[in-house]
C-alpha positions as CSV (number, residue, x, y, z in Angstrom):
1,M,-12.2,9.4,-8.3
2,T,-13.1,6.6,-6.0
3,I,-11.6,3.1,-6.0
4,D,-14.8,1.8,-7.6
5,D,-14.6,4.5,-10.3
6,L,-11.1,3.4,-11.0
7,M,-11.8,-0.3,-11.1
8,N,-14.8,0.3,-13.4
9,A,-13.0,2.6,-15.8
10,A,-11.4,-0.3,-17.8
11,P,-11.6,-4.1,-17.4
12,V,-7.9,-4.5,-17.8
13,I,-5.3,-2.4,-16.1
14,P,-1.9,-2.6,-17.8
15,V,0.7,-3.4,-15.1
16,L,4.0,-1.9,-16.4
17,V,7.6,-2.7,-15.4
18,L,9.3,0.0,-17.4
19,G,12.8,0.1,-18.7
20,D,14.4,2.9,-20.8
21,R,13.4,1.7,-24.2
22,L,10.0,3.3,-24.6
23,D,8.9,6.9,-24.5
24,P,6.5,7.0,-21.5
25,A,4.2,9.6,-23.1
26,A,3.9,7.7,-26.3
27,L,3.3,4.5,-24.4
28,A,0.5,6.1,-22.4
29,E,-1.0,7.6,-25.6
30,T,-1.0,4.1,-27.2
31,L,-2.7,2.5,-24.2
32,V,-5.4,5.2,-23.9
33,A,-6.1,5.0,-27.7
34,A,-6.5,1.2,-27.4
35,G,-9.1,1.6,-24.7
36,L,-7.0,1.0,-21.5
37,P,-6.8,4.4,-19.8
38,V,-6.0,3.1,-16.3
39,I,-2.3,2.4,-16.2
40,E,-0.2,1.0,-13.3
41,V,3.5,1.9,-13.3
42,T,5.3,-0.4,-10.8
43,L,8.0,1.0,-8.7
44,R,10.4,-1.7,-9.7
45,T,12.9,0.2,-11.8
46,P,14.9,3.4,-11.6
47,W,12.8,4.9,-14.4
48,A,9.4,4.3,-12.7
49,L,8.8,7.6,-11.0
50,D,9.9,9.8,-13.9
51,A,7.9,7.7,-16.3
52,L,4.8,8.0,-14.0
53,H,5.2,11.7,-13.9
54,T,5.4,12.0,-17.7
55,M,2.5,9.6,-18.3
56,A,0.3,11.4,-15.8
57,G,0.4,14.4,-18.1
58,V,-1.1,12.5,-21.0
59,T,-4.7,13.4,-21.8
60,G,-7.1,10.6,-20.9
61,A,-4.6,8.6,-18.9
62,I,-5.3,7.7,-15.3
63,V,-1.9,6.7,-14.0
64,G,-1.1,5.1,-10.7
65,A,1.8,3.5,-8.9
66,G,2.2,-0.2,-8.2
67,T,4.6,-2.2,-6.0
68,V,4.2,0.5,-3.3
69,R,5.5,-1.1,-0.1
70,N,5.7,1.7,2.5
71,P,4.6,5.2,3.3
72,R,7.8,6.7,1.9
73,Q,7.1,5.2,-1.5
74,L,3.5,6.3,-1.2
75,D,4.6,9.9,-0.7
76,E,7.0,9.7,-3.7
77,A,4.3,8.3,-5.9
78,L,1.9,11.0,-5.0
79,A,4.5,13.7,-5.6
80,A,5.1,12.2,-9.1
81,G,1.4,12.5,-9.9
82,A,0.0,9.1,-9.1
83,K,-3.9,9.0,-9.1
84,F,-4.1,5.6,-7.3
85,I,-1.9,3.3,-5.4
86,V,-1.4,-0.5,-5.6
87,S,0.5,-2.6,-3.2
88,P,1.7,-6.2,-3.3
89,G,0.5,-6.8,0.2
90,L,-1.4,-5.2,3.1
91,T,0.3,-3.5,6.1
92,E,-1.4,-1.2,8.6
93,S,1.3,1.5,8.2
94,L,0.8,1.8,4.4
95,A,-3.0,1.3,4.5
96,E,-3.4,4.0,7.2
97,A,-1.2,6.4,5.2
98,A,-3.0,5.7,2.0
99,I,-6.4,6.2,3.6
100,A,-5.3,9.4,5.2
101,S,-4.1,10.7,1.9
102,G,-7.5,10.1,0.3
103,V,-5.9,8.4,-2.8
104,P,-7.7,5.3,-4.2
105,F,-5.8,2.3,-2.7
106,L,-5.7,-1.3,-3.9
107,P,-3.7,-3.5,-1.5
108,G,-2.7,-7.0,-2.3
109,I,-4.3,-10.0,-0.5
110,A,-4.0,-13.8,-0.7
111,T,-5.7,-15.1,2.4
112,A,-8.8,-14.7,4.5
113,S,-6.7,-13.2,7.2
114,D,-5.5,-10.5,4.8
115,L,-9.2,-9.7,4.0
116,M,-10.2,-9.5,7.6
117,R,-7.3,-7.2,8.3
118,G,-8.3,-5.0,5.4
119,L,-12.0,-4.9,6.5
120,D,-10.8,-3.8,10.0
121,L,-9.0,-0.9,8.3
122,G,-12.2,0.0,6.4
123,L,-11.1,-1.4,3.0
124,S,-13.3,-3.4,0.7
125,R,-11.5,-3.5,-2.7
126,F,-8.4,-5.6,-3.1
127,K,-5.8,-6.9,-5.5
128,F,-5.8,-10.7,-5.5
129,F,-2.0,-11.4,-5.8
130,P,-0.3,-13.5,-7.1
131,A,-3.5,-14.6,-8.6
132,E,-2.5,-17.9,-10.3
133,A,0.2,-18.8,-7.8
134,A,-2.3,-18.3,-4.9
135,G,-4.7,-20.8,-6.3
136,G,-6.3,-19.2,-9.3
137,R,-10.0,-18.8,-9.8
138,P,-11.0,-21.6,-7.4
139,A,-9.1,-20.0,-4.6
140,L,-10.7,-16.6,-5.2
141,K,-14.1,-18.1,-5.4
142,A,-13.6,-19.8,-2.1
143,L,-12.2,-16.6,-0.5
144,S,-15.0,-14.4,-1.7
145,G,-17.7,-16.8,-0.4
146,P,-17.6,-15.5,3.2
147,F,-17.0,-11.9,1.9
148,P,-19.7,-11.3,-0.8
149,E,-19.5,-7.5,-0.5
150,L,-15.8,-7.4,-1.5
151,R,-14.5,-6.9,-5.1
152,F,-11.1,-7.8,-6.6
153,C,-8.6,-7.1,-9.2
154,P,-6.6,-10.3,-9.8
155,T,-3.0,-9.8,-10.9
156,G,-0.2,-12.2,-11.5
157,G,-0.6,-15.0,-14.0
158,V,-3.6,-13.4,-15.7
159,R,-3.1,-13.6,-19.5
160,I,-5.1,-12.7,-22.6
161,E,-6.1,-16.4,-22.8
162,N,-7.7,-16.4,-19.3
163,A,-8.7,-12.8,-18.7
164,A,-12.3,-13.4,-19.8
165,D,-12.6,-16.3,-17.3
166,W,-11.4,-14.1,-14.5
167,L,-13.7,-11.2,-15.5
168,A,-16.7,-13.5,-15.6
169,M,-16.4,-14.0,-11.8
170,E,-19.0,-12.0,-9.8
171,A,-16.3,-10.8,-7.4
172,V,-13.9,-9.6,-10.1
173,T,-14.3,-6.0,-11.3
174,C,-11.1,-5.8,-13.4
175,V,-7.8,-7.6,-13.9
176,G,-4.1,-6.5,-13.9
177,G,-2.5,-7.1,-17.3
178,T,1.2,-7.8,-17.0
179,W,1.4,-9.2,-20.5
180,I,0.7,-6.0,-22.4
181,A,4.2,-4.3,-22.1
182,G,7.4,-5.3,-20.5
183,P,10.8,-3.6,-19.8
184,D,12.4,-5.0,-23.0
185,D,9.5,-4.1,-25.3
186,E,10.3,-1.4,-28.0
187,D,7.5,-1.9,-30.5
188,L,4.6,0.5,-29.7
189,A,2.5,-0.9,-32.6
190,A,2.8,-4.4,-31.1
191,I,1.9,-3.1,-27.6
192,G,-1.1,-1.3,-29.1
193,K,-2.3,-4.5,-30.7
194,K,-2.1,-6.4,-27.4
195,A,-3.8,-3.5,-25.6
196,T,-6.6,-3.4,-28.1
197,A,-7.1,-7.2,-27.8
198,A,-7.2,-6.9,-24.0
199,A,-9.8,-4.1,-24.1
200,A,-11.9,-6.2,-26.5
201,V,-11.8,-9.2,-24.2
202,G,-12.8,-7.0,-21.3
203,R,-15.8,-5.5,-23.1
204,K,-17.1,-9.0,-24.1
205,A,-16.7,-10.2,-20.5
206,R,-18.7,-7.3,-19.2
């Protein structure tokens, strides 16, 4: 699977900060059934790697690791079964390790200098983060102007109310959905409804 395959697999990628209240396999099954098979498990909690490993075994789920900050975490995520890697920023050490591993890699960027550094490393697909705090859609439109060949996954401040507006941008292939499930959520049915609504918004935007 290439990074383009990944970004085109679903318009919304659930970005999960997992606690210990949900069964990871049941959560992955719920998201896949709702039409969101690409799932990012952020390495922000003690349960993340175990949850990633469990979710990676669910049929139809394409599970990756987010908040990967260094090569050590990259190795841990790959050992747990991550199929893609997302980082909040862009460093040469992490990018070179990810490229060498062959795993689809989506580094975070917020400036033109970030993009130029990424291009120098051979990258052309990026997470725009934190999307709203970094200037929102006007900022990404301005950033993408000098780099029309690049494609983005905005994450951070993207909500069900504005996801369609982000997805309508030519430079945007998918968005990260942090609103779909949080560490304190326990109701799988409610998560399923939010995931179904997100998938529907994404289909209409495309």
